[in-house]
C-alpha positions in Angstrom: 55.7 -60.6 -42.2 53.5 -63.5 -41.1 50.7 -62.6 -38.9 50.4 -64.7 -35.7 46.9 -66.2 -35.1 45.1 -64.6 -32.2 44.9 -66.6 -29.0 41.6 -68.2 -28.1 39.9 -66.3 -25.3 40.1 -68.1 -22.0 37.0 -69.5 -20.2 37.3 -66.6 -17.7 37.4 -64.0 -20.5 34.4 -65.6 -22.2 32.5 -65.7 -18.9 33.2 -62.0 -18.2 32.0 -61.2 -21.8 28.6 -62.8 -20.9 29.0 -66.1 -22.9 26.2 -68.4 -21.7 28.1 -71.6 -22.6 31.1 -70.4 -20.6 28.9 -69.6 -17.6 27.3 -73.0 -17.8 30.7 -74.7 -18.0 32.1 -72.6 -15.1 29.2 -73.6 -12.8 29.6 -77.2 -13.7 33.3 -77.1 -12.9 32.5 -75.6 -9.5 29.7 -78.0 -8.8 32.0 -80.9 -9.6 34.6 -79.5 -7.2 37.2 -79.3 -10.0 40.4 -77.3 -9.3 40.1 -75.3 -12.5 36.6 -74.2 -11.3 38.0 -72.7 -8.1 40.9 -71.1 -10.0 38.3 -69.6 -12.3 36.4 -68.1 -9.3 39.6 -66.6 -8.1 40.2 -65.0 -11.5 36.8 -63.4 -11.9 36.1 -62.5 -8.3 37.4 -58.9 -8.6 34.7 -58.4 -11.2 31.9 -59.3 -8.9 29.7 -57.2 -6.5 27.7 -55.4 -9.2 24.6 -57.7 -9.3 21.5 -57.1 -7.1 21.1 -60.4 -5.3 17.6 -61.2 -4.0 16.9 -64.3 -1.9 13.5 -66.0 -2.1 12.4 -68.4 0.7 9.3 -69.8 2.2 7.4 -73.1 2.5 7.1 -75.5 -0.5 4.0 -74.9 -2.6 3.9 -71.1 -1.9 4.7 -70.4 -5.5 8.2 -69.2 -5.3 9.2 -70.5 -8.7 6.1 -69.0 -10.4 6.8 -65.7 -8.6 10.4 -65.7 -9.8 9.2 -66.4 -13.3 6.8 -63.4 -13.2 9.5 -61.2 -11.7 12.0 -62.3 -14.3 9.6 -61.3 -17.0 9.2 -57.9 -15.5 12.9 -57.3 -15.1 13.5 -58.4 -18.7 10.8 -55.9 -19.9 12.8 -53.3 -18.1 15.9 -54.3 -20.1 17.8 -56.0 -17.2 19.6 -59.3 -17.4 18.7 -62.0 -14.9 20.3 -65.1 -13.4 18.2 -67.6 -11.4 19.8 -70.1 -9.0 17.4 -72.6 -7.4 18.9 -74.7 -4.6 17.2 -78.1 -4.5 17.4 -79.9 -1.1 18.3 -83.3 -2.7 19.1 -83.5 -6.4 19.1 -81.1 -9.3 16.8 -83.6 -11.1 13.9 -83.8 -8.7 10.7 -82.0 -9.2 10.9 -79.9 -6.1 13.0 -77.1 -7.5 12.9 -74.6 -10.3 14.4 -76.9 -12.8 11.4 -79.2 -12.4 9.0 -76.4 -13.0 9.8 -76.0 -16.7 6.3 -75.2 -17.8 6.1 -72.0 -15.7 9.5 -70.8 -16.8 9.6 -72.2 -20.3 9.2 -68.7 -21.8 12.6 -67.7 -20.4 14.8 -70.7 -21.4 15.5 -69.4 -24.9 16.0 -65.8 -23.7 19.7 -64.9 -23.9 19.2 -62.4 -21.2 18.1 -65.0 -18.7 20.2 -67.8 -17.2 18.5 -70.5 -15.0 20.3 -73.1 -13.0 19.2 -75.7 -10.5 21.7 -77.1 -8.0 21.7 -79.6 -5.2 22.6 -78.5 -1.8 24.4 -81.8 -1.3 23.4 -82.1 2.3 24.6 -78.6 3.3 23.2 -77.9 6.8 22.3 -74.4 6.0 20.5 -75.1 2.7 23.1 -73.5 0.4 26.1 -75.5 -0.7 29.6 -74.2 -1.2 29.2 -74.6 -4.9 25.9 -72.7 -4.9 27.5 -69.7 -3.3 30.2 -69.7 -5.9 27.6 -70.1 -8.7 26.0 -66.9 -7.5 29.3 -65.2 -7.8 29.8 -66.5 -11.4 26.4 -65.2 -12.4 27.4 -61.8 -11.0 30.7 -61.9 -12.9 28.9 -62.8 -16.1 27.1 -59.5 -16.0 23.7 -60.6 -14.7 22.2 -57.5 -13.2 19.7 -59.3 -11.1 20.5 -62.6 -9.4 17.6 -64.5 -7.8 18.4 -67.3 -5.3 15.6 -69.6 -4.3 15.8 -72.0 -1.3 13.2 -74.7 -0.6 11.4 -75.2 2.7 11.0 -73.4 6.0 13.8 -73.9 8.5 17.5 -73.5 8.5 17.7 -72.7 4.8 15.8 -69.5 5.5 18.3 -68.4 8.1 21.2 -69.3 5.8 19.9 -67.2 2.9 20.4 -64.1 5.1 24.1 -64.4 4.6 24.1 -64.5 0.8 21.6 -61.9 -0.5 21.2 -58.2 -0.4 17.4 -58.4 0.0 15.3 -61.3 1.4 11.8 -62.0 0.2 9.6 -64.4 2.3 6.9 -66.0 0.2 3.8 -67.3 2.0 0.4 -68.4 1.0 -2.9 -68.1 2.9 -4.6 -71.2 4.3 -1.4 -73.1 4.8 -0.3 -74.7 8.0 3.3 -74.3 6.8 2.8 -70.5 6.7 1.4 -70.4 10.2 4.5 -72.4 11.3 6.7 -69.8 9.7 5.0 -67.1 11.8 5.7 -69.1 14.9 9.2 -70.2 14.1 10.9 -66.8 14.1 11.3 -66.8 10.3 9.4 -63.5 10.3 12.5 -61.8 11.7 14.5 -62.2 8.5 12.6 -60.8 5.5 12.9 -57.4 3.9 9.7 -57.9 1.9 6.9 -60.4 2.6 4.8 -61.7 -0.3 1.5 -63.4 0.1 1.1 -65.3 -3.1 -2.2 -66.9 -4.3 -3.9 -63.9 -2.8 -7.3 -64.8 -4.3 -7.7 -67.1 -1.3 -10.5 -66.1 1.1 -8.1 -66.2 4.1 -5.7 -63.7 2.6 -6.8 -60.6 4.6 -6.7 -62.7 7.8 -3.1 -63.7 7.1 -2.2 -60.0 6.4 -3.6 -59.1 9.8 -1.6 -61.9 11.5 1.6 -60.9 9.9 1.1 -57.2 10.7 0.5 -58.3 14.3 3.8 -60.2 14.4 5.7 -57.3 12.9 4.2 -54.8 15.3 5.3 -56.9 18.2 8.8 -56.8 16.9 8.7 -53.0 16.6 7.5 -52.7 20.3 11.0 -53.8 21.3 12.6 -50.8 19.6 12.8 -47.2 20.6 10.8 -44.7 18.5 14.0 -43.4 17.0 15.1 -47.0 16.0 11.7 -47.7 14.6 11.7 -44.6 12.4 15.2 -45.4 11.1 14.5 -49.0 10.3 13.0 -50.3 7.1 9.3 -51.1 7.5 8.7 -54.5 6.0 6.0 -54.2 3.3 3.4 -57.0 2.7 2.7 -57.5 -1.0 -0.3 -59.5 -2.2 0.3 -61.3 -5.5 -1.2 -63.8 -7.9 2.0 -64.7 -9.7 0.4 -67.1 -12.2 -1.6 -64.2 -13.5 1.1 -61.5 -13.1 -0.9 -59.6 -10.5 1.0 -57.7 -7.8 4.3 -58.1 -9.6 4.6 -54.4 -10.4 4.2 -53.5 -6.7 6.8 -56.2 -5.8 9.3 -54.6 -8.2 8.6 -51.2 -6.7 9.1 -52.5 -3.1 12.4 -54.2 -4.1 13.6 -51.0 -5.7 12.6 -49.0 -2.6 14.4 -51.5 -0.3 17.6 -51.3 -2.5 17.5 -47.5 -2.3 17.0 -47.6 1.4 19.9 -49.8 2.2 22.2 -48.0 -0.2 21.3 -44.6 1.3 21.8 -45.9 4.9 25.1 -47.6 4.1 23.5 -50.9 5.0 24.3 -52.5 1.7 28.1 -52.3 2.4 27.5 -53.6 6.0 25.4 -56.5 4.8 27.9 -57.5 2.2 30.8 -57.3 4.6 28.8 -59.5 7.0 27.8 -61.9 4.2 31.4 -62.3 3.0 32.7 -62.9 6.5 30.1 -65.6 7.0 30.8 -67.1 3.6 34.5 -67.4 4.4 33.8 -69.1 7.7 31.2 -71.4 6.1 33.5 -72.6 3.3 36.4 -73.1 5.8 34.1 -75.1 8.1 32.8 -77.3 5.3 36.3 -78.0 4.0 37.8 -78.7 7.4 34.9 -81.2 8.1 35.5 -82.9 4.7 39.2 -83.1 5.4 38.7 -84.5 8.9 36.2 -87.1 7.6 38.7 -88.2 5.0 41.7 -88.4 7.3 39.8 -90.2 10.1 38.0 -92.7 8.0 40.7 -95.4 8.5 42.4 -93.9 11.6 42.5 -96.7 14.3 42.6 -94.1 17.2 39.4 -92.6 15.9 37.8 -96.0 15.6 38.9 -96.7 19.2 37.3 -93.5 20.5 34.1 -94.2 18.5 33.9 -97.7 20.1 34.3 -96.1 23.6 31.4 -93.7 22.8 29.2 -96.6 21.5 29.9 -98.6 24.6 29.0 -95.6 26.8 32.4 -95.4 28.4 33.2 -92.0 26.8 30.8 -89.2 26.0 30.7 -87.7 22.5 32.0 -84.2 23.6 35.0 -85.7 25.3 35.8 -87.8 22.2 35.6 -84.7 20.0 37.9 -82.9 22.4 40.4 -85.7 22.2 40.3 -85.6 18.4 41.0 -81.8 18.4 43.8 -82.0 20.9 45.6 -84.7 19.0 48.6 -83.9 16.8 46.4 -85.1 14.0 46.0 -84.5 10.3 44.5 -81.0 10.5 47.3 -79.5 12.6 49.9 -81.0 10.4 48.7 -79.3 7.3 
């Protein structure tokens, strides 16, 4: 009897087995918006939900990349596998994101237990592109126990990261105007852990007092029962380039994880996150489809001309588009 040759494992099977090449290929397919990439996501999605996803955000220059590098080292020493996804605001080849910070992360590039990827947000309004969201799922499916997602800048990206991580870390540095703007802009409402990096700065203690003041004002709006039940946001001082404060950060992340699991908050967060992700992807795809279909549409051009000539306001033009028996309703 002639033995039949064994079939080659599929890309999905290799990904689920933790194959780094398969993971890199899968993310590229999704980033390039290839149909086989989205089919792959559908196939592996039932195997996701196991990773601990931590989002890092804060002003440029605060040292997020260095902090993630130090935290990755600590997680690897604990025997955990790590995936790092850095979302660049413009291109994956600029120097503003984690990929451009090769020196500080060079010790991890050859480690099979660490997978690092930098991606462009491609103009996504919320800082995280559709492809980046799927890449985080692929890291999860590939067995990465910790997935770190980094966004760049203070603003909408910080609000967006809430919908895609289990724990949010806000990284600030003392003596920075950007950090003070973060205190004023309401960004302080979103973190589960606050890190003051470069804590050897003489204004570190001043910043700690300012942050505690902002947090205490938020607690005044809650009843005593609510305040006791809620997670108290810790402030961790670090010098990531020297590895100082990293052990405390690991401890705080572990404590937060235990807190949200015990309170049932993890399930609620993930349900909210997935609902937001479905709506975000649907919105992005509808906009893309609308732009494609209306590009050469003479009626759209007529409406646009009316708006430019101030004979029709933009809201009325948009309403007219939506009410038409147009390309979206026909599909």
